[in-house]
FIGUNU-385949 format. One record per residue: residue number from 1; residue in three letters; chain; x, y, z of N, C-alpha, C in turn. Coordinates in Angstrom, 3 decimals, padded with zeros to 6 digits. Atoms other than C-alpha are relative to their C-alpha. Example, Ala and Ser with C-alpha at 12.3 -4.5 7.8 and 13.67 -1.06 7.14 Angstrom:
! residues 2
 pos code unit       nx       ny       nz      cax      cay      caz       cx       cy       cz
   1  Ala    A  000.890 -001.190  000.000  012.300 -004.500  007.800  000.900  001.200  000.000
   2  Ser    A -000.820 -001.190 -000.060  013.670 -001.060  007.140 -000.770  001.090  000.730
This chain:
! residues 286
 pos code unit       nx       ny       nz      cax      cay      caz       cx       cy       cz
   1  Met    A -001.014  000.002 -000.950 -030.079 -017.834  016.138  001.220 -000.930 -000.361
   2  Ala    A -001.227  000.920  000.367 -026.510 -019.115  015.413  000.453 -000.957  000.959
   3  Ala    A -000.378  001.217 -000.946 -025.330 -022.071  017.008  000.965  000.548  001.066
   4  Pro    A -000.959 -000.386 -000.614 -023.189 -021.624  019.971  001.544 -000.177 -000.462
   5  Gly    A -001.311  000.152  000.464 -019.472 -020.975  019.030  000.091 -000.094 -001.614
   6  Lys    A -000.217 -000.253  001.443 -020.224 -020.653  015.384 -000.038  001.374 -000.272
   7  Val    A -000.341 -001.104  000.516 -018.675 -017.788  013.675 -000.990  000.734 -001.035
   8  Val    A  001.008 -000.629  000.959 -021.319 -015.496  012.021  000.739  001.184 -001.089
   9  Pro    A -000.618 -001.120  000.704 -020.120 -013.527  009.015 -000.620  001.368  000.043
  10  Phe    A  000.578 -001.216  000.519 -020.434 -009.702  008.824 -000.845  000.350 -000.992
  11  Arg    A  000.706 -000.363  001.502 -023.125 -008.629  006.444 -000.283  001.457  000.416
  12  Leu    A  000.172 -001.497  000.086 -023.552 -005.097  005.658 -001.892 -000.040 -000.204
  13  Pro    A  001.479 -000.088  000.580 -027.356 -004.078  005.396 -000.055  000.433 -001.414
  14  Pro    A  000.133 -000.403  001.468 -028.834 -003.290  002.127  000.292  001.530 -000.133
  15  Leu    A -000.680 -001.013  000.243 -027.143 -000.344  000.628 -000.339  000.662 -001.561
  16  Pro    A -000.164 -000.077  001.331 -026.953  001.718 -002.509  001.136 -000.486 -000.542
  17  Thr    A -001.269  000.415  000.484 -024.744  000.421 -005.034  001.153  001.544 -000.211
  18  Ile    A -001.031 -000.772  000.292 -021.385  001.989 -005.656 -000.547  001.286 -001.363
  19  Gly    A  000.821 -000.707  001.055 -023.029  003.499 -009.002 -000.862  000.887  000.613
  20  Glu    A  001.289 -000.655 -000.717 -026.094  004.734 -006.980  000.631  001.290  000.840
  21  Ile    A -000.295 -000.870 -000.789 -023.830  006.647 -004.580  000.885  001.153 -000.664
  22  Ile    A -000.564 -000.938  000.903 -021.782  008.184 -007.353 -000.990  000.923 -000.606
  23  Lys    A  000.532 -000.776  000.841 -024.726  009.498 -008.965 -000.943  000.924  001.317
  24  Leu    A  000.965 -000.867 -001.060 -026.739  010.529 -005.718  000.930  001.063  000.445
  25  Phe    A -000.766 -001.278 -000.543 -023.551  012.799 -004.781  000.684  000.487 -001.154
  26  Arg    A -000.536 -000.587  001.502 -022.785  013.813 -008.501  001.447 -000.019  000.253
  27  Leu    A -001.391 -000.025 -000.094 -019.418  012.383 -008.085  000.782 -000.177 -001.442
  28  Lys    A -000.778  000.276  001.224 -016.831  012.634 -010.954  001.270 -000.065  000.205
  29  Ala    A -001.663  000.434 -000.378 -013.193  011.233 -011.109  000.616  001.263 -000.502
  30  Gln    A -001.017 -001.184  000.242 -010.650  014.203 -011.234  001.059 -000.279 -000.566
  31  Lys    A -001.353  000.668  000.494 -008.056  013.499 -013.645  001.174  000.669  000.617
  32  Gln    A -001.338 -000.892 -000.737 -005.613  016.212 -011.776  000.579 -001.037  001.277
  33  Leu    A -000.026  000.807 -001.266 -006.117  013.624 -008.749  000.601 -001.301 -000.634
  34  Ser    A -000.237  001.421  000.491 -005.521  010.447 -010.869 -000.883 -000.978  000.698
  35  Gln    A  001.393  000.821 -000.359 -009.038  009.204 -009.821 -000.364 -000.942 -001.003
  36  Asn    A  000.704  000.981  001.097 -010.500  005.816 -011.141 -000.798 -000.808  001.058
  37  Phe    A  000.770  000.596 -000.987 -013.292  004.177 -009.516 -000.117 -001.392 -000.551
  38  Leu    A  000.102  001.363  000.301 -013.573  000.381 -009.354 -001.437 -000.390  000.697
  39  Leu    A  001.547  000.360 -000.078 -017.403 -000.705 -009.397 -000.296 -001.393  000.671
  40  Asp    A  000.534  001.028 -000.184 -017.184 -004.085 -009.439  000.360 -000.604  001.317
  41  Leu    A -000.303  000.375 -001.207 -017.470 -005.803 -006.125  000.630 -001.303 -000.063
  42  Arg    A -000.784  001.456 -000.210 -016.104 -009.298 -007.014  001.460  000.509 -000.267
  43  Leu    A -001.272 -000.388 -000.146 -012.819 -007.310 -007.897  000.465  000.605  001.314
  44  Thr    A -000.563 -000.345 -000.974 -012.914 -005.274 -005.000  000.303 -000.985  001.327
  45  Asp    A -000.071  001.410 -000.906 -013.361 -008.529 -002.846  001.183 -000.730 -000.299
  46  Lys    A -001.086  000.579  000.405 -010.522 -009.979 -004.847  001.172  000.673  000.483
  47  Ile    A -001.261 -000.869 -000.712 -008.199 -007.066 -003.766  000.250 -000.272  001.531
  48  Val    A  000.017  000.133 -001.630 -009.214 -007.545  000.010  000.763 -001.640  000.442
  49  Arg    A -000.269  001.293 -000.218 -008.617 -011.133 -000.236  001.402 -000.253  000.076
  50  Gln    A -001.587 -000.006  000.048 -004.924 -010.600 -000.989  000.663  000.525  001.482
  51  Ala    A -000.522 -000.479 -001.340 -004.370 -009.128  002.515 -000.049 -001.151  000.904
  52  Gly    A -000.004  001.227 -000.971 -005.175 -012.616  004.023 -001.218  000.186  000.713
  53  Glu    A  001.103  000.010 -001.035 -007.450 -013.013  006.997 -000.009  001.469  000.680
  54  Leu    A  000.199 -001.099 -000.784 -008.900 -009.797  008.262 -001.162 -000.093  000.995
  55  Lys    A  000.881  000.215 -000.972 -011.385 -011.266  010.626  000.480  000.638  001.397
  56  Asn    A -000.117 -001.090 -001.376 -011.271 -008.828  013.846  001.429  000.626 -000.226
  57  Ala    A -001.587 -000.740  000.274 -008.063 -007.110  012.038 -000.553  001.607  000.291
  58  His    A  000.077 -001.396 -000.026 -007.642 -003.328  012.368  000.567  000.172 -001.538
  59  Val    A -000.304 -000.075  001.229 -007.362 -002.037  008.857  000.104  001.551 -000.254
  60  Cys    A  000.020 -001.192  000.531 -006.440  001.525  007.254 -000.250 -000.182 -001.635
  61  Glu    A  000.038 -000.158  001.275 -007.810  002.072  003.881  000.578  001.346 -000.339
  62  Val    A -000.590 -000.833  000.594 -006.055  004.464  001.679 -000.756  000.669 -001.188
  63  Gly    A  000.940 -000.420  001.093 -008.245  006.822 -000.595 -001.016 -000.864 -000.436
  64  Pro    A  000.927  000.892  000.085 -011.242  004.743 -000.134 -001.133  000.577 -001.408
  65  Gly    A  000.652 -000.705  000.919 -013.158  007.324 -002.615 -001.528 -000.579  000.118
  66  Pro    A  001.431  000.354 -000.190 -016.814  006.130 -003.329 -000.321 -001.134  001.088
  67  Gly    A  000.084  000.921 -001.089 -016.252  003.078 -000.831  000.153 -001.342 -000.492
  68  Gly    A  000.177  001.617  000.742 -016.193 -000.027 -003.254  001.065 -000.893  000.790
  69  Ile    A -000.744  001.010 -000.861 -013.230 -001.601 -001.342 -000.149  000.223  001.380
  70  Thr    A  000.196 -000.106 -001.249 -014.292 -000.361  001.729 -001.233 -001.067  000.290
  71  Arg    A  000.993  000.981 -000.250 -017.370 -002.246  001.427  000.571 -001.847  000.252
  72  Ser    A -000.661  001.282 -000.068 -015.295 -005.617  000.821  000.776 -000.241  001.363
  73  Ile    A -000.560  000.071 -001.175 -013.179 -004.597  003.817 -000.902 -000.468  001.340
  74  Leu    A  001.003  000.424 -001.077 -016.126 -004.426  006.169 -000.715 -001.449 -000.327
  75  Ser    A  000.678  001.446  000.464 -017.685 -007.812  004.439  000.825 -001.040  000.814
  76  Ala    A -001.184  001.101 -000.428 -014.367 -009.435  005.596 -000.047  000.011  001.574
  77  Gly    A  000.213  000.096 -001.211 -015.351 -008.709  009.219  001.247  000.410  000.829
  78  Val    A -001.163 -001.131 -000.775 -012.550 -006.423  010.342 -000.766  000.698  001.417
  79  Glu    A  000.405 -000.597 -001.424 -012.701 -005.039  014.103 -000.213  001.617 -000.129
  80  Gln    A -000.017 -001.513  000.154 -011.716 -001.261  013.058  000.273  000.138 -001.579
  81  Leu    A -000.210 -000.501  001.378 -011.701  000.254  009.678  000.560  001.646  000.193
  82  Leu    A -000.511 -000.952  000.131 -009.651  003.380  009.489  000.018  000.725 -001.656
  83  Leu    A  000.475 -000.714  001.265 -010.708  005.685  006.155  000.760  001.458 -000.035
  84  Ile    A -000.675 -001.254  000.279 -008.127  008.453  004.905 -000.383  000.310 -001.182
  85  Glu    A  000.355 -000.563  001.304 -009.568  010.536  002.218  000.323  001.233 -000.072
  86  Lys    A -000.232 -001.489  000.038 -008.291  013.654  001.009 -000.913  000.845 -000.893
  87  Asp    A  000.922 -000.519  000.762 -011.121  014.554 -001.351 -001.483  000.169  000.746
  88  Pro    A  001.102 -000.096 -000.849 -013.918  015.995  000.677 -001.640 -000.410 -000.592
  89  Arg    A  001.355  000.321  000.538 -016.771  015.127 -001.723 -000.283 -001.452  000.105
  90  Phe    A  000.619  001.381  000.069 -016.641  011.541 -001.125 -000.339 -000.500  001.590
  91  Ile    A  000.240  000.176 -001.508 -016.925  012.001  002.824 -001.584 -000.451  000.353
  92  Pro    A  001.418  000.453 -000.440 -020.740  011.928  002.744 -000.233 -001.478 -000.591
  93  Gly    A  000.135  001.421  000.603 -020.838  008.517  000.862  000.514 -000.486  000.823
  94  Leu    A -000.424  000.854 -000.749 -018.520  006.919  003.157 -000.417  000.220  001.315
  95  Gln    A  000.940 -000.593 -001.055 -020.595  008.703  006.230 -001.172 -001.404  000.105
  96  Ile    A  001.073  000.854  000.053 -023.376  006.028  004.819  000.661 -001.124  000.542
  97  Leu    A -000.466  001.239 -000.230 -021.047  003.088  005.123  000.077 -000.196  001.615
  98  Ser    A -000.218  000.123 -001.473 -020.114  004.126  008.632 -001.092 -000.290  000.710
  99  Glu    A  000.995  000.397 -000.758 -023.577  004.226  009.833 -000.500 -001.470 -000.305
 100  Ala    A  000.403  001.522  000.150 -024.096  000.863  008.375  000.755 -001.060  000.687
 101  Ala    A -001.173  001.000 -000.843 -021.217 -000.856  010.344  000.340  000.939  001.452
 102  Pro    A -000.481 -000.757 -001.202 -021.723  001.056  013.832  001.150 -000.439  000.544
 103  Gly    A -001.162  000.430 -001.018 -018.788  001.469  015.942  001.257 -000.815 -000.689
 104  Lys    A -000.847  000.427  000.587 -016.568  000.117  013.188  001.036  000.865 -000.837
 105  Val    A -000.640 -000.986  000.772 -015.323  003.053  011.066  000.319  001.295  000.564
 106  Cys    A -000.641 -001.680 -000.549 -013.270  006.199  011.675  000.416  000.705 -001.613
 107  Ile    A -000.545 -000.656  001.164 -013.181  008.605  008.704  000.561  001.001  000.233
 108  Val    A -000.744 -000.961 -000.236 -010.433  010.915  008.473  000.186  000.979 -001.166
 109  His    A -000.347 -000.913  001.411 -010.347  013.891  005.913  001.344  000.245  000.175
 110  Gly    A -001.367 -000.543 -000.197 -006.798  014.407  005.230  001.024 -000.928 -001.001
 111  Asp    A -001.123  000.709  000.961 -003.601  013.435  003.024  000.720 -000.927  000.610
 112  Ile    A -000.747  001.143 -000.533 -002.007  010.271  003.547  001.831  000.335 -000.017
 113  Leu    A -001.253 -000.335 -000.145  001.046  011.710  002.842  000.951  000.709  001.095
 114  Thr    A -000.404 -001.148 -001.269  001.296  014.120  005.672 -000.566 -000.807  001.367
 115  Tyr    A  000.543  000.091 -000.870 -000.967  011.982  007.943  000.821 -000.911  000.827
 116  Lys    A -000.860  000.637 -000.781  000.789  010.571  011.053 -000.882 -001.366  000.527
 117  Met    A  000.823  001.449 -000.208 -000.032  006.990  011.478  000.616 -000.630  001.340
 118  Glu    A -000.697  000.797 -001.407  002.061  006.353  014.875 -001.257 -000.056  000.832
 119  Lys    A  001.185  000.439 -001.025 -001.262  006.552  016.836 -001.292 -000.365 -000.551
 120  Ala    A  001.141  000.239  000.932 -003.653  005.387  014.084 -000.515 -001.243  000.506
 121  Phe    A  000.531  001.187 -000.367 -004.158  002.109  015.923  000.247 -000.413  001.472
 122  Pro    A -000.353  000.195 -001.153 -004.417  000.614  019.500  001.392 -000.573  000.577
 123  Lys    A -001.241  000.276 -000.569 -001.440  000.160  021.494  000.165 -001.375  000.408
 124  His    A -000.270  001.385 -000.272 -001.965 -003.547  022.333  000.232 -000.867 -000.975
 125  Leu    A -000.360  000.414  001.156 -001.679 -004.264  018.843  001.312 -000.305 -000.507
 126  Lys    A -001.547 -000.006  000.200  002.091 -003.688  018.980  000.466 -001.564  000.138
 127  Lys    A -000.831  001.427 -000.110  004.386 -006.858  018.332  001.496  000.389 -000.327
 128  Asn    A -001.581 -000.038  000.107  008.126 -007.114  018.453  000.116 -000.259 -001.674
 129  Trp    A -000.258  000.002  001.452  009.738 -006.848  014.818  000.218 -001.447 -000.284
 130  Asp    A -000.529  001.564  000.360  010.841 -010.647  015.115 -001.087 -000.816 -000.060
 131  Asp    A  001.157  000.801 -000.083  007.489 -011.645  015.643 -000.817 -000.125 -001.201
 132  Glu    A  000.985 -000.116  001.012  004.727 -012.470  013.351 -000.888  001.294 -000.288
 133  Pro    A  000.752 -001.402  000.236  003.102 -009.413  011.684 -001.203  000.137  000.796
 134  Pro    A  001.001 -000.289 -000.893  000.528 -007.454  013.765 -001.468 -000.334 -000.709
 135  Asp    A  001.198  000.079  000.537 -003.194 -007.916  013.088 -000.480  001.472 -000.485
 136  Ile    A  000.115 -001.130  000.305 -003.007 -004.667  011.301  000.151  000.112 -001.674
 137  His    A -000.091  000.227  001.367 -003.047 -004.185  007.470 -000.610  001.775 -000.564
 138  Ile    A  000.157 -001.433  001.158 -002.941 -001.079  004.889 -000.377 -000.607 -001.313
 139  Ile    A  000.842  000.256  001.075 -005.200 -001.429  002.024 -000.114  001.340 -000.742
 140  Gly    A  000.407 -001.143  000.511 -005.651  000.947 -000.888  000.412 -000.104 -001.591
 141  Asn    A  000.024  000.124  001.613 -006.407  001.439 -004.782  000.572  001.509  000.106
 142  Leu    A -000.671 -001.218 -000.027 -003.764  004.484 -004.881 -000.059  000.952 -001.168
 143  Pro    A -000.001 -001.020  001.078 -004.101  007.444 -007.155  001.618 -000.087 -000.610
 144  Phe    A -001.330  000.240  000.433 -001.215  006.902 -009.630  000.960  001.090  000.012
 145  Ser    A -000.877 -001.134 -000.195  000.181  010.550 -008.998  000.496 -000.101  001.308
 146  Val    A -000.688  000.231 -001.644  001.032  009.439 -005.101  000.587 -001.181  000.321
 147  Ser    A -000.387  001.282 -000.611  001.602  005.736 -005.345  001.505 -000.233  000.234
 148  Thr    A -001.435  000.380 -000.316  005.426  005.953 -005.701  000.500  000.594  000.932
 149  Pro    A -000.548 -000.763 -001.223  006.229  008.813 -003.347 -000.653 -000.706  001.481
 150  Leu    A  000.266  000.182 -001.335  003.944  007.175 -000.943  000.612 -001.337  000.367
 151  Ile    A -000.629  000.948 -000.497  005.596  003.894 -001.045  001.243 -000.230  000.225
 152  Ile    A -001.251 -000.303 -000.553  008.911  005.274 -000.725 -000.054  000.531  001.129
 153  Lys    A  000.060 -000.712 -001.234  007.857  007.123  002.172 -000.567 -001.106  000.942
 154  Trp    A  000.343  001.132 -000.890  006.427  003.823  003.797  001.216 -000.997  000.104
 155  Leu    A -001.242  000.616 -000.247  009.568  001.961  002.976  000.973  000.572  000.691
 156  Glu    A -001.154 -000.727 -001.245  011.650  004.550  004.718 -000.420 -000.519  001.584
 157  Asn    A  000.746  000.436 -000.962  009.062  004.014  007.467  000.321 -001.429  000.620
 158  Val    A -000.483  001.400 -000.198  009.913  000.367  007.418  001.265 -000.099  000.678
 159  Ser    A -001.409  000.034 -000.655  013.628  000.749  007.863  000.244  000.658  001.141
 160  Lys    A  000.195 -000.818 -001.501  012.986  003.044  010.675 -000.849 -000.395  000.948
 161  Lys    A  001.294  000.612 -000.800  010.197  001.061  011.919 -000.768  001.079  001.192
 162  Asp    A  000.914 -000.960 -000.462  008.171  004.267  012.596 -001.128 -000.043 -000.838
 163  Gly    A  001.384 -000.098  000.979  004.866  005.377  010.997 -000.578 -001.234  000.386
 164  Pro    A  000.938  001.043 -000.456  002.342  002.566  010.770  000.776 -001.338  000.361
 165  Phe    A -000.588  000.966 -000.358  005.317  000.044  011.317  000.476 -000.091  001.440
 166  Ile    A -000.441  000.027 -001.560  005.867  001.162  014.921 -000.573 -001.139  001.008
 167  Tyr    A  000.475  001.105 -000.511  003.598 -001.580  015.405  000.408 -001.372 -000.098
 168  Gly    A -000.561  001.124  000.444  005.545 -004.232  014.035 -000.199 -000.013 -001.802
 169  Arg    A -000.049  000.325  001.737  005.624 -005.510  010.111 -001.367 -000.121 -000.282
 170  Thr    A  001.434 -000.210  000.654  002.276 -004.086  009.249  000.130 -000.382 -001.530
 171  Gln    A  000.245  000.303  001.287  001.411 -005.579  005.856 -000.535  001.045 -000.735
 172  Met    A  000.576 -001.090  000.745  000.325 -003.714  002.874 -000.679 -000.637 -001.296
 173  Thr    A  000.530  000.245  001.230 -002.016 -004.395 -000.191 -000.616  000.927 -000.853
 174  Leu    A  000.239 -001.588  000.709 -001.856 -001.551 -002.752 -000.133 -000.274 -001.664
 175  Thr    A  000.360 -000.038  001.455 -002.662 -000.952 -006.367  001.152  000.858 -000.389
 176  Phe    A -000.648 -000.828  000.775 -000.082  000.486 -008.763 -000.295 -000.254 -001.578
 177  Gln    A  000.007  000.088  001.558  000.159  001.088 -012.633  000.643 -001.391 -000.199
 178  Lys    A -000.665  001.046  000.147  001.244 -002.206 -013.944  001.320  000.145 -000.484
 179  Glu    A -001.492 -000.567 -000.070  004.481 -000.719 -015.075  000.859  000.003  001.185
 180  Val    A -000.782 -000.453 -001.238  005.190  000.426 -011.798  000.110 -001.500  000.861
 181  Ala    A  000.053  001.321 -000.577  004.265 -003.087 -010.166  001.086 -000.941 -000.679
 182  Glu    A -001.141  000.888  000.392  006.610 -004.875 -012.541  001.677  000.660  000.419
 183  Arg    A -001.400 -000.551 -000.544  009.509 -002.616 -011.475  000.175 -000.459  001.568
 184  Leu    A -000.043  000.365 -001.662  008.666 -003.530 -007.736  000.450 -001.384  000.062
 185  Ile    A -000.362  001.592 -000.200  009.003 -007.200 -008.357  000.975 -000.486 -000.843
 186  Ala    A -001.203  000.560  000.817  011.770 -007.242 -010.984  001.159 -000.613  000.477
 187  Asn    A -001.252  000.721 -000.378  014.620 -009.590 -010.342  001.105  000.803 -000.607
 188  Pro    A -001.265 -000.560  000.511  018.226 -008.581 -010.321  000.455 -000.366 -001.369
 189  Gly    A -000.440  000.293  001.447  019.508 -008.318 -013.918 -001.032  000.180 -001.083
 190  Gly    A  001.265 -000.197  001.151  016.107 -007.747 -015.335 -000.168  001.167 -000.616
 191  Lys    A  000.239 -001.095  000.495  015.058 -005.191 -017.706 -000.763  001.044  000.914
 192  Gln    A  000.868 -000.791 -000.816  012.589 -003.642 -015.234  000.657  000.386  001.173
 193  Arg    A -000.739 -000.139 -001.412  015.229 -003.613 -012.435  000.021  001.655 -000.001
 194  Ser    A -000.159 -001.359 -000.248  015.231 -000.188 -010.944 -000.051  000.290  001.227
 195  Arg    A -000.093 -000.572 -001.080  015.348  002.113 -008.153 -001.045 -000.907  001.211
 196  Leu    A  000.988  000.561 -000.650  012.120  000.858 -006.894  000.011 -001.289  000.206
 197  Ser    A -000.165  001.313 -000.354  012.854 -002.706 -007.147  000.998 -000.188  001.197
 198  Ile    A -001.196  000.041 -000.896  016.016 -002.455 -004.938 -000.690  000.696  001.382
 199  Met    A  000.487 -000.118 -001.306  014.404 -000.361 -002.158 -001.461 -000.719  000.445
 200  Ala    A  001.352  000.897 -000.599  011.161 -002.287 -002.095  000.659 -001.431  000.581
 201  Gln    A -000.711  001.053  000.002  013.085 -005.797 -002.206  000.667 -000.069  001.203
 202  His    A -001.012 -000.015 -001.131  015.786 -005.113  000.570 -000.781  000.174  001.340
 203  Leu    A  000.464 -000.247 -001.146  013.270 -004.241  002.728 -001.570 -000.911  000.222
 204  Cys    A  001.228  000.711  000.058  010.029 -006.319  002.033 -000.176 -001.163 -000.909
 205  Thr    A  000.263  001.152  000.687  008.855 -009.501  000.645 -001.254  000.661 -001.010
 206  Val    A  000.968 -000.899  001.064  006.808 -007.981 -002.592 -000.227 -001.401 -001.076
 207  Lys    A  000.797  001.015  000.983  004.415 -010.149 -004.399 -000.988  000.762 -000.897
 208  Asn    A  001.041 -000.426  001.073  002.436 -009.286 -007.480 -001.198 -000.952 -000.315
 209  Cys    A  001.288  001.009 -000.149 -001.152 -010.712 -006.925 -000.519 -000.178 -001.186
 210  Phe    A  000.941  000.241  001.470 -003.110 -010.200 -010.158  000.150  001.519 -000.573
 211  Val    A  000.336 -001.165  000.871 -003.745 -007.564 -012.860 -001.598  000.373 -000.020
 212  Ile    A  001.422 -000.342  000.186 -006.910 -005.686 -013.134 -000.076  001.220 -001.354
 213  Pro    A  000.069 -000.508  001.338 -007.560 -004.612 -016.861 -000.370  001.429  000.390
 214  Gly    A  000.549 -001.314 -000.235 -008.192 -000.920 -017.200 -001.411  000.466 -000.203
 215  Glu    A  001.406 -000.416  000.187 -011.423 -001.071 -018.578 -001.113 -000.469  001.526
 216  Ala    A  000.605  000.273 -001.178 -012.660 -002.437 -015.394 -000.292  001.494  001.150
 217  Phe    A -000.297 -001.435 -001.041 -012.033  001.308 -013.759 -001.013  000.892 -000.717
 218  Val    A  000.549 -001.194  000.589 -014.288  004.333 -014.382  000.290  001.242  000.622
 219  Pro    A -000.247  000.479  001.224 -013.270  006.168 -016.026  001.309 -000.862 -000.556
 220  Lys    A -000.733  000.816  000.377 -011.077  004.006 -017.925  001.470  000.362 -000.186
 221  Pro    A -001.237 -000.933  000.216 -007.263  004.840 -017.388  000.589 -000.711 -000.957
 222  Glu    A -000.851  000.641  001.020 -004.738  004.164 -020.105  000.888 -001.030  000.048
 223  Val    A -000.995  001.086 -000.392 -002.879  001.626 -018.372 -000.821 -001.161  000.734
 224  Asp    A  000.350  000.920 -001.025 -003.582 -001.516 -016.511  000.260  000.090  001.395
 225  Val    A -000.266 -000.352 -001.543 -003.403 -001.725 -012.707  000.393 -001.400  000.423
 226  Ala    A -000.488  001.047 -000.930 -001.709 -004.287 -010.445 -000.072 -000.279  001.075
 227  Val    A  000.188 -000.441 -001.605 -002.506 -005.152 -006.950  001.388 -000.848  000.485
 228  Val    A -001.113  000.617 -000.664  000.774 -005.808 -005.033 -000.096 -000.024  001.480
 229  His    A  000.253  000.371 -001.288  001.236 -007.225 -001.704  001.475  000.156  000.714
 230  Phe    A -001.197 -000.232 -000.814  004.095 -006.248  001.000  000.127 -000.561  001.147
 231  Thr    A -000.167  000.331 -001.706  005.259 -007.897  004.195  001.372  000.344  000.075
 232  Pro    A -001.003 -000.328 -000.339  008.189 -006.236  005.675  000.958 -001.178  000.548
 233  Leu    A -000.926  001.123 -000.257  011.321 -008.670  006.282  000.485  000.450  001.287
 234  Val    A -000.468 -000.159 -001.217  012.657 -009.188  009.796  001.436  000.950 -000.021
 235  Gln    A -001.250 -000.489  000.256  016.155 -008.230  008.308  000.011  000.430 -001.022
 236  Pro    A -000.599 -000.239  001.378  017.068 -006.000  005.456  000.707 -000.572 -000.440
 237  Lys    A -001.093  000.406  000.680  018.969 -007.186  002.784  001.171  001.025 -000.127
 238  Ile    A -001.400 -000.835 -000.079  021.394 -004.152  002.835 -000.051  000.591  000.961
 239  Gln    A  000.065 -000.590 -001.446  022.479 -003.118  006.098  000.791  001.206  000.115
 240  Gln    A -000.307 -001.384 -000.064  022.851  000.325  005.718 -001.337  000.935 -000.076
 241  Pro    A  001.088 -000.977 -000.215  020.567  003.625  006.512 -000.606  000.238 -001.315
 242  Phe    A  000.753 -000.192  000.948  017.759  003.994  004.292  000.397  001.045 -000.862
 243  Glu    A -000.365 -000.996  000.913  019.076  007.478  002.914  000.933 -000.291 -000.843
 244  Leu    A -001.236  000.391  000.524  022.471  006.044  002.148 -000.617 -000.955 -001.266
 245  Val    A  000.503  000.851  001.074  020.941  003.158  000.087 -000.751  000.481 -001.214
 246  Glu    A  000.911 -000.591  001.093  018.487  005.398 -001.731  000.673  001.107 -000.806
 247  Lys    A -000.907 -000.945  000.560  021.220  007.977 -002.695  000.836 -000.879 -000.957
 248  Val    A -000.791  001.164  000.523  023.438  005.009 -003.896 -000.901 -000.369 -001.108
 249  Val    A  000.689  000.764  000.814  020.683  003.307 -005.718 -000.438  001.103 -001.240
 250  Arg    A  000.461 -001.056  000.765  019.185  006.730 -007.094  001.038  000.265 -001.126
 251  Ser    A -001.116 -000.391  000.797  022.761  007.517 -008.589  000.148 -000.950 -001.064
 252  Val    A -000.213  001.161  001.100  023.139  004.225 -010.328 -000.952 -000.009 -001.259
 253  Phe    A  001.011 -000.178  000.792  019.824  004.539 -011.984 -000.317  001.000 -000.725
 254  Gln    A  000.046 -001.446  000.847  020.173  008.092 -013.363  000.643 -000.792 -001.416
 255  Phe    A -000.587  000.284  001.501  022.125  006.007 -016.403 -000.434 -001.160 -000.343
 256  Arg    A  000.365  001.134  000.364  021.440  003.281 -018.486  000.974 -001.207  000.354
 257  Arg    A -000.846  000.932 -000.634  022.729 -000.166 -017.478  001.413 -000.047 -000.238
 258  Lys    A -000.949 -000.016  000.525  025.706 -000.065 -019.564  001.149  000.907  000.472
 259  Tyr    A -001.048 -000.779 -000.674  027.025  002.981 -018.193 -000.388  000.322  001.487
 260  Cys    A  000.218 -000.013 -001.444  025.889  002.495 -014.748  000.859  000.505  001.029
 261  Phe    A -001.186 -000.101 -001.100  029.065  002.907 -012.935  000.194  001.554 -000.143
 262  Arg    A  000.127 -001.244  000.041  029.006  006.732 -014.230 -000.694  000.787  001.131
 263  Gly    A  001.188 -000.490 -000.911  026.013  007.088 -011.716  000.856 -000.176  001.146
 264  Leu    A -000.603  000.427 -001.424  028.401  005.976 -008.685  001.189  001.180  000.336
 265  Asp    A -001.049 -000.823 -000.052  030.889  008.913 -009.309 -000.527  001.161  001.055
 266  Gly    A  000.598 -001.008 -001.203  028.524  011.279 -007.129 -000.233 -000.649  001.224
 267  Val    A  000.201  000.510 -001.430  028.266  008.771 -004.240  001.092 -000.576  000.444
 268  Met    A -000.854  000.636 -000.552  031.724  007.575 -004.076  000.695  000.601  001.268
 269  Val    A -000.335 -000.805 -001.158  032.441  010.192 -001.508 -000.827 -000.753  001.328
 270  Leu    A  000.731  000.320 -001.041  030.210  008.571  000.833  000.426 -001.648  000.501
 271  Met    A -000.670  001.558 -000.224  031.932  005.198  000.707  001.056  000.030  000.802
 272  Thr    A -001.113 -000.105 -000.972  034.124  004.445  003.649  001.206 -000.661 -000.395
 273  Ser    A -001.367  000.230  000.431  037.974  003.400  003.233 -000.011 -001.560 -000.437
 274  Asp    A -000.020  001.669  000.322  037.102 -000.142  003.387 -001.009 -000.699 -000.817
 275  Asn    A  000.722  000.593  000.919  034.511 -000.475  001.038 -001.456 -000.461  000.536
 276  Ser    A  001.165  000.994 -000.926  031.686 -001.388  003.452 -001.167  000.323 -000.542
 277  Ile    A  001.388  000.182  000.536  028.599 -000.343  001.373 -000.206 -001.212 -001.012
 278  Phe    A  000.211  001.015  000.576  029.103 -003.147 -000.949  000.010 -001.312  000.345
 279  Pro    A  000.243  000.980 -000.570  029.671 -006.096  001.274 -001.157 -000.251  000.783
 280  Ser    A  001.309  000.033 -000.578  026.462 -005.463  003.109 -001.114 -000.336 -000.893
 281  Gly    A  001.117  000.645  000.884  024.405 -006.750 -000.083 -000.253  000.607 -001.095
 282  Met    A  000.364 -000.689  001.310  024.151 -004.169 -002.355  000.892 -000.360 -001.010
 283  Lys    A -000.470  000.650  001.164  026.706 -005.503 -004.815 -000.822 -001.145 -000.908
 284  His    A  000.981  000.852  000.515  024.616 -008.386 -005.612 -001.304  000.100 -000.399
 285  Phe    A  001.228 -000.133 -000.069  021.340 -007.064 -005.301 -000.350  000.756 -001.161
 286  Ala    A  000.614 -000.867  000.986  021.167 -004.712 -008.090 -000.335 -000.468 -001.239
């Protein structure tokens, strides 16, 4: 018996390995869904550590697949874990994990791009935007095919304080192709600076945590993978509506840098007569 007041870490009971789960349910990664399995629990633990302290936290894992990261999240001692999985083949394996952690896991068979997260967590977890981030985290080994549209969707949610950000400045720890991660963190004036760089950094603190070599995945992708952590800013760096910022930035980056002003031709009509877009931060942020 644990001593009074001592925190006892949560431990999963003995379970089949991820490799055994894959064999048991005859799971194969589908190339058209950009699926790659991460079997090394040392790496899944490392991914989860980038999210920070998860003891008694509420977590949403996107695309858990066979459940490698899921195990690491549960072992971190979370209060509740919401799993959103589009591929029905993975549901039986995830149910094994759910049964091993009674009362902690909720499995949703659905598409994260359309799933409404406004009611995903208890109301009492809500915090004011100016406060510290809520005890809510989003974690996911994202399929390459959805990673960019999904982060753009969530960045729009950040700007409007809706979706998973209705609870406050919810933090995210996500995987991307290394090249995409480099664009997300690229500094102004750098070769990798892009639409993603500006859209992410004007709304969030973005940190490239570490790189996972492609050979760590099954099947091995043609690229390496990076883990990126996002914390929404209290105040965006560009004080303009999301749609306007995205349209201007998209137009600018349609062209190579030395011709970028051509890209502004299509959005000049959006600028007010007093040139209000650029004084709000965009001019020095690209």
